[in-house]
N, C-alpha and C positions, 0 to 999 in steps of 0.2 A: 259224254262218254258212251261208247257202244255198250249195249246190254251185256255182251259176253266179257268185256273188260271190267265192268262192274263186278261180275262174278269172279273174275280173276283176282281183283283187289280184295274181295271178301275172303277168298281162299287163302291168300297170302297173310291177311290179318289173322285168320284162324290159326295158321301155322307159325305166326310170329316171324315171318320172313320180311325183311325191309324192302321197300320199293319207292320209286320216285315218279311223279307225273312230270313229264318233260315238256308238255305243250298245254295251252290254256284249256283245251277241250278234254284232256285226259285220255287221248287216244294214242299216246306215245308213252310207254311205261318201261322204266328200267328196274329190273329185279336183281337184287344182290344176294347171292347164295354162296356162302363161304368165300372163296377167292375168285368166283366167276360172276360175270354180269350177263344178264339176258335181256334183250330188247324185244318188246311186243309193240307192233305198229298196226293199228286197226285190226284186221283179221289175220295179219301175218305173224308168224311165230319165229323164234330164233333157232328152231330145231332142224330145219331142212337146208341142204346146200342150195346155192343159186341154180345149179343145173337141174336138180330134182324139182324145184319149184317151177321152173320154166317148162319142164317136160309135163308136169301135171297140168299146167295151164294150157299147153298145146295138145288138144285132144287127138289130133292126127298123129303126132309123134308118140303119144301114149299108146295109140292103137298099133302102130308099127312095132313097138317093143313087146306088147302083150298079146297080140292077136293069136299067136301059136302057143300061148301059155295058159290062157284062161278064156272062158266062153265070152265072146263079145259080138255085138251085131256088126255085120259087114259095113265098113266105112271107107269112103274115098273122098279125098280133098281136091278142090278145084280152085286154082289161083284166079283172082279177079282178071277177067279177059282185058280189062282196061289197062293192065300192067304189061301187056304183051310187048310193047316197044321198049319199056324200061328194063324188063327182066326176061328177055327171050329164052334164056337157058332154062327157065322154070315154067314158062307159059306154054302149055301143050295145046290149049284151045284159045284162039284169038277172037272169039265172038261168043255172045250169049247163046246163040242158036247151036253152036258146036258143043258147048257145055251141056245144054239140055239134051241134045242128041246122044251124047255119051252117057249121061245119067239114065236116060230111058233105055239105053242098050244094056246097062249093067244092073238096073233095078226095075222092079215092077211097082205099080201103085197099090196101096199107099206107101209112101216113104217119108222119112224125116229129113229135113234140111235145116242146118243150123250153122251159126258162125263158129269158127274153130276155137277162138279164145274167149268165148263168152261166159257169163255167169248169170245166176238168178233167172234163167230161162228167157233172157232177152234174145230176140231174133232166133227163136226155135219154132219151127213150123211143121205141121203135119200136112203133107201134100197128097190130096186124093186124085188130082188130075193135073194136066199140063199147065193150065192157067195159074193154079196155086203154086206150082213149081217156079214159073216165071216170076210171079210176085215175090216169092221167098228170096230168090237169087237177087232180084233188083233191090230188095230191102237190105240184104247183107252187103251188097256191093255199092250201096249209096254212100259216096264219099262225103256228102254233106251231113250225114248222120253221125251222132256221137257213138252209135253202136256199130259203125262200119268195121268190117273185117275183110282183109284181102284174101282170106281163104274161107270158102264155104264148104261144108261137109254134107255129102249125101250119105244117108244111113238107112240100113234095112229096118223096117218098122217091126217092133216087137209088140204083139198084142199083150199088154201088161195087165197082170192080175194084182200084183203088189209091187211097191217101190220102197227101198230101204236106203238109209244113210247110216253107215257104220264108221266110227272114228277109232283110229289106232294110234297108240303112242309106243314107239320102240317095240313094234310087233304085238303089242298087247291090246286087245279090244277094251276100250274104256267107255264107249257110249254107242248105243244103237237105237234107232227109232224107225218106225214106218212113216213114210210120207203118204198119209191116208187121204182118200177122197171117196165119195159115194159112188163114183163111176169107175169103170175099168177102161183099159185102152191107153189113150194118150194123156199123160198126167203132168206135162210141163206146167209150171206156175201153179202147182197143186194147191197152195194155200188160198188161192182165189177161186177154186172150183167148189161145187156143192159138197159140203161136209168136210172140206179140206182142213187138215190139222196134222200135227206131229204126235204120233203115239209111241211113247217110250216102251221099249221091248224088254221084258223080263223073262220070257220063256226060254229056259235053259237049252232046250233042244234046238230052237231056232237060232239062238246065239251061237251055239256050237257049229251049226250048219253054215252060218254066215262067216264065222271065223275060218273054218276049213276051206271055204270057197276062196277067201281073200289071200290066205297065207302064201300061195305061190308068187304073188305079185312082188313080195319083198326080196326075192332072190334076183329080181331083174331091175326093180326101181327101189333103191334103198331110202324110202321116205321114212323119216323118224316120226313125224306127225302128219296124218293125212285123213281126210274124209273120203270114203269110198261109196259111190252111188251104184246101187245094185237094183235090178228089176227081176221079177219072177213072171214068166209068161203064163198063159192060161193052161199050159201043159205041166207047169210046176218047175221048169228049168230056170236056173239063175243065169243072169248076164251082167257083166260089168259094163257100166255106161261111161263113167269117167272118174277121175281122181281130183281131189281138191286139197292143195297143200295149205290153204288158208281158210278152213271151213268156218262159216258164220253160224251162229246159234240163235239169232233173233227170233225166228219163227218157233223154234223149239221152246225157248224161254216164254214166248207169248202163250203157248198152250200148256206148258208143264211147270212154269215157275223157274226160279233161279237155282234152287237147291241142288238139282242134279248136275248142273254145269259147275257149280261151286265144288261139288264132290269130285267131278272130273278133273278140275285143275288141282285139287288137293292130291289126287292120285298121281298126277304128273309130277308134282314137286316132291312128294314122298319118294317116288322112284328116283328122282334126281338126287335127293339127299342120300338115299341108300347107296346109289352108285358112287357119289362123292366120298362117302365114308369108306367104302370098299377100296377105292383107288388110293386114298390116303394111307390105308392100312398096309398096302403092298410095299 
């Protein structure tokens, strides 16, 4: 059973809410709450629509929706040039050289290159010069790799001072932590960097700042439960990096223990209970 689902079951036990484990590993869970049934599958929750989950997964589509709504680093997607004959209507650059030429025309070094639908910082590269850009694109477009993506993103590099993960449920901030390392700048795969850890945020002023920054998102992407990745640059400005409709909490639990995630799930189900009682009373 995944660590976060262990926390989910402990929260449910505490609230005396019945649930069933539907697979041998315990990573598929049905929760029964009054007349409703909720399915949790690995890191996926039952709270988001399919379209919202897919938009959160697709970083380029997220950018197109929110680029004029919230501060985000400039991002451009490039379809795998090897797809040119199969999808000519979507392929604007039919060779690696042309993609590189376009990226270098739109961005300056250093820049970030990453796969569009990736997670856990797999195939995320900081490119300081052309050779690293070539290597990054070849890695993302490698069809023999399990981490292959047919869209590579080029993104403006933000010199990062701090990085945060903020989790919302029904527009309410329910968890926030800093993805901390001893170094500044590029923090992908932060937990493997020197001093890398998840620091739980309790500072009320910082929490309010993060909440106010994120709120405009929900007018355009109605995510019921979402992890929001935010970076603060060395000038103090906040930038949205990406959304995650199935946030994982393994690293947070590793550094902070289970209790905060148990409390997070209790907050979610108490909110659901209150909503259900209100609906039944109408």
